[in-house]
C-alpha positions, -999 to 999 in steps of 0.1 A, spaced: -545 -187 452 -581 -189 440 -601 -221 436 -596 -217 399 -558 -221 403 -557 -254 422 -544 -282 400 -567 -311 396 -566 -344 377 -596 -359 358 -606 -395 362 -591 -400 327 -557 -387 340 -557 -353 323 -545 -322 341 -573 -297 348 -585 -270 372 -617 -253 382 -606 -226 359 -621 -247 331 -655 -240 346 -650 -202 351 -684 -186 344 -703 -217 355 -719 -227 388 -702 -260 399 -715 -285 425 -685 -304 438 -695 -337 454 -672 -363 470 -686 -395 456 -683 -433 462 -696 -463 444 -703 -486 473 -721 -463 497 -756 -462 510 -758 -428 495 -746 -439 460 -781 -437 445 -776 -399 448 -757 -402 415 -791 -404 398 -802 -371 413 -769 -355 405 -772 -366 369 -807 -351 368 -793 -318 380 -767 -320 353 -793 -326 326 -817 -300 340 -793 -271 345 -762 -279 323 -774 -257 294 -778 -228 319 -742 -226 330 -740 -254 356 -721 -286 361 -717 -313 387 -681 -323 394 -677 -357 410 -647 -362 433 -643 -399 441 -630 -405 476 -621 -438 494 -618 -423 529 -652 -433 543 -654 -470 550 -633 -479 519 -664 -473 498 -646 -462 466 -620 -490 462 -619 -492 424 -595 -480 398 -602 -449 378 -614 -471 349 -637 -491 373 -652 -459 387 -658 -445 353 -675 -477 341 -696 -480 372 -708 -444 370 -716 -445 333 -733 -479 331 -751 -479 364 -762 -442 366 -756 -428 331 -733 -402 346 -723 -376 320 -709 -349 343 -671 -346 347 -652 -367 373 -619 -360 391 -594 -387 400 -597 -402 434 -586 -377 461 -586 -373 499 -610 -348 515 -599 -350 551 -567 -355 571 -530 -348 565 -532 -357 528 -563 -336 522 -563 -323 486 -557 -285 484 -592 -281 468 -608 -296 500 -584 -276 522 -603 -246 508 -638 -260 506 -639 -273 542 -633 -238 556 -669 -231 544 -696 -236 570 -728 -255 563 -763 -241 571 -758 -248 608 -726 -227 608 -702 -257 610 -671 -258 589 -643 -284 591 -640 -320 579 -663 -336 553 -687 -358 573 -692 -386 547 -695 -394 510 -718 -371 489 -711 -338 508 -717 -310 483 -701 -276 478 -717 -251 454 -692 -228 436 -704 -195 421 -697 -186 384 -670 -162 397 -652 -189 417 -663 -183 453 -680 -209 475 -717 -202 478 -729 -230 500 -721 -263 517 -746 -292 519 -740 -322 541 -743 -358 528 -779 -363 537 -790 -335 515 -806 -351 484 -797 -336 450 -834 -326 445 -838 -310 480 -855 -276 477 -826 -259 495 -800 -272 471 -821 -266 440 -828 -231 451 -791 -224 458 -782 -238 423 -809 -218 405 -798 -186 423 -764 -190 406 -776 -196 370 -781 -174 341 -817 -171 328 
């Protein structure tokens, strides 16, 4: 099964998959509304606006596994993201990224090592996975990597069409 075939649900409750983004670079980020890293939403939205027209999207994946920092309903999450950070990128329904109930998407993503060569569990909110336009995993960035960090921006730009 490819990443494109894994069933997903949007924050609005619609069935989807990464197949909807075939041909685009996708930055999948597990997000949370009540985390010290939540201001990264601003940088993620900047990436969306900067690169969206060139075949890129951020895809937010709310997760409540780290300190209960995403306790809200889908509607509450959606309202918070749009009113607080002006988020326009697509969002998935809340899912688990670690443990026995890890979503199949994250079962695949977490096999990818980060720059230090470490694969395995997501460390915290705002861990980032860059998917290539052909559906493979290009890179993994740990939570402390800011959306405008040179390494992340360079990785995104390497996947975009001119």
